[in-house]
C-alpha positions as CSV (number, residue, x, y, z in Angstrom):
1,X,102.1,104.5,64.6
2,X,101.3,107.0,61.8
3,X,99.0,104.4,60.2
4,X,97.2,104.1,63.5
5,X,96.6,107.8,63.7
6,X,95.4,107.9,60.1
7,X,92.9,105.1,60.9
8,X,91.8,106.9,64.0
9,X,91.2,110.1,62.1
10,X,89.2,108.0,59.5
11,X,87.1,106.5,62.2
12,X,86.4,109.9,63.7
13,X,85.3,111.2,60.3
14,X,83.1,108.1,59.8
15,X,81.4,108.4,63.1
16,X,80.8,112.1,62.4
17,X,79.2,111.3,59.0
18,X,77.1,108.5,60.4
19,X,75.9,110.7,63.2
20,X,75.1,113.6,60.9
21,X,73.2,111.5,58.4
22,X,71.4,109.5,61.1
23,X,72.6,106.1,59.8
24,X,73.1,104.9,63.4
25,X,69.7,103.4,63.5
26,X,69.4,99.7,63.9
27,X,68.7,97.9,60.7
28,X,67.2,94.6,61.8
29,X,65.6,93.2,64.9
30,X,68.4,90.6,65.4
31,X,70.8,93.5,66.0
32,X,68.3,95.3,68.2
33,X,68.8,92.8,71.0
34,X,72.6,93.1,70.8
35,X,72.3,96.9,70.8
36,X,70.4,97.0,74.0
37,X,73.7,96.5,75.9
38,X,75.6,99.6,76.8
39,X,78.5,98.7,74.5
40,X,78.4,99.9,71.0
41,X,81.4,99.0,69.0
42,X,82.3,100.4,65.6
43,X,84.1,98.1,63.2
44,X,85.0,98.6,59.6
45,X,86.6,96.6,57.0
46,X,90.2,97.5,56.3
47,X,91.1,97.8,52.6
48,X,94.3,98.5,50.9
49,X,92.8,100.0,47.8
50,X,93.0,103.7,47.5
51,X,89.8,103.8,45.4
52,X,87.5,103.1,48.3
53,X,85.3,106.1,49.0
54,X,84.0,107.3,52.3
55,X,80.4,106.3,51.3
56,X,81.7,102.7,50.6
57,X,83.3,102.6,54.0
58,X,80.1,103.8,55.7
59,X,78.1,100.9,54.1
60,X,80.6,98.4,55.6
61,X,80.5,100.0,59.1
62,X,78.7,97.9,61.8
63,X,77.3,99.9,64.6
64,X,76.3,97.0,66.8
65,X,77.9,93.6,67.2
66,X,76.1,90.6,65.8
67,X,73.9,88.7,68.3
68,X,76.4,85.8,68.5
69,X,79.4,88.0,69.4
70,X,77.6,90.1,72.0
71,X,78.2,87.5,74.7
72,X,81.8,87.2,73.8
73,X,82.6,90.8,74.3
74,X,84.0,91.5,77.7
75,X,81.9,93.8,79.8
76,X,83.9,96.5,81.5
77,X,84.5,95.9,85.2
78,X,82.7,98.2,87.5
79,X,85.1,100.5,89.2
80,X,85.4,99.8,92.9
81,X,85.2,103.2,94.6
82,X,85.1,103.8,98.3
83,X,83.9,107.3,99.2
84,X,85.8,109.6,101.6
85,X,82.5,110.6,103.1
86,X,82.0,114.0,101.5
87,X,79.8,113.0,98.5
88,X,78.6,109.4,98.1
89,X,77.3,109.9,94.5
90,X,80.0,111.7,92.6
91,X,83.6,110.4,92.8
92,X,85.2,113.6,91.4
93,X,83.3,115.8,93.9
94,X,84.1,113.5,96.8
95,X,87.9,113.6,96.0
96,X,87.8,117.3,95.3
97,X,86.2,118.1,98.7
98,X,88.6,115.7,100.5
99,X,91.6,117.4,98.9
100,X,90.3,120.9,99.7
101,X,89.5,119.9,103.3
102,X,93.0,118.4,103.8
103,X,94.7,121.5,102.1
104,X,92.8,123.9,104.4
105,X,93.3,121.9,107.6
106,X,96.9,121.0,107.1
107,X,98.3,124.0,105.2
108,X,96.2,126.9,106.2
109,X,95.2,126.0,109.8
110,X,98.4,124.3,110.9
111,X,101.0,126.4,109.2
112,X,98.9,129.6,109.6
113,X,98.2,128.9,113.2
114,X,101.9,128.3,114.0
115,X,102.7,131.5,112.2
116,X,100.2,133.5,114.2
117,X,101.3,132.0,117.5
118,X,104.9,132.8,116.7
119,X,104.2,136.5,115.8
120,X,101.3,137.3,118.2
121,X,101.9,140.1,120.6
122,X,102.7,139.2,124.2
123,X,99.3,138.0,125.4
124,X,100.5,137.0,128.9
125,X,102.2,140.4,129.4
126,X,105.5,138.9,130.4
127,X,107.5,141.3,128.3
128,X,105.4,144.2,129.6
129,X,106.2,143.3,133.3
130,X,109.9,143.0,132.6
131,X,110.0,146.3,130.6
132,X,108.1,148.1,133.5
133,X,110.5,146.8,136.1
134,X,113.5,148.1,134.1
135,X,111.8,151.5,133.7
136,X,111.1,151.8,137.4
137,X,114.6,150.7,138.3
138,X,116.1,153.3,136.0
139,X,113.8,156.0,137.5
140,X,114.8,155.1,141.1
141,X,118.5,155.1,140.2
142,X,118.1,158.5,138.5
143,X,116.6,160.0,141.7
144,X,119.3,158.4,143.9
145,X,117.1,156.0,145.7
146,X,117.9,152.3,146.4
147,X,116.6,149.8,143.9
148,X,114.1,148.3,146.3
149,X,112.8,150.3,149.3
150,X,112.4,148.4,152.6
151,X,109.3,150.4,153.3
152,X,107.3,149.9,150.1
153,X,104.2,150.4,152.2
154,X,104.2,153.2,154.8
155,X,104.5,151.5,158.3
156,X,102.0,154.0,159.7
157,X,99.3,152.6,157.4
158,X,99.8,149.0,158.5
159,X,97.8,147.7,161.5
160,X,99.5,144.9,163.2
161,X,97.9,142.8,166.0
162,X,98.9,143.4,169.6
163,X,100.8,140.9,171.7
164,X,97.7,140.1,173.6
165,X,95.8,139.3,170.4
166,X,98.6,137.0,169.2
167,X,98.9,135.1,172.4
168,X,101.0,132.0,172.1
169,X,101.0,132.0,168.3
170,X,104.5,131.2,167.0
171,X,105.8,134.0,164.6
172,X,108.1,132.8,161.9
173,X,110.1,135.5,160.1
């Protein structure tokens, strides 16, 4: 594993040197056709000698595959991606907006809505009516009156129909 890391570091140094000295140009026209593909592979000869210099390695580096091997290299499969409907061009943005929408709709709206409904004041005034009834009942008991007066409305103010106006209408009490 350590040898792999050393090779990887060597490859990174090599790519950095080649890019800085602009040796990534295509040398002959046969390789130009192979370089037209999107895949650029970097291969180098592995040597066991400790006397090989970085310049020597740079000469052995092949930036493009040879024309015969370009067809043998496997092309990467196109990733199949189905959009969530938020962004059809950018996969990351599409997923990010979907996750944010789900977070807001599930966590904030559902949990927050349930919290608000649980702790809202009495919007149907049920508690107020019960509290007002207890206050009036305590007030009537303190004055010595019965809890409910049979004459809530003054009988002198109520106009009832006469017997002639009622006629044969059945009265149910």
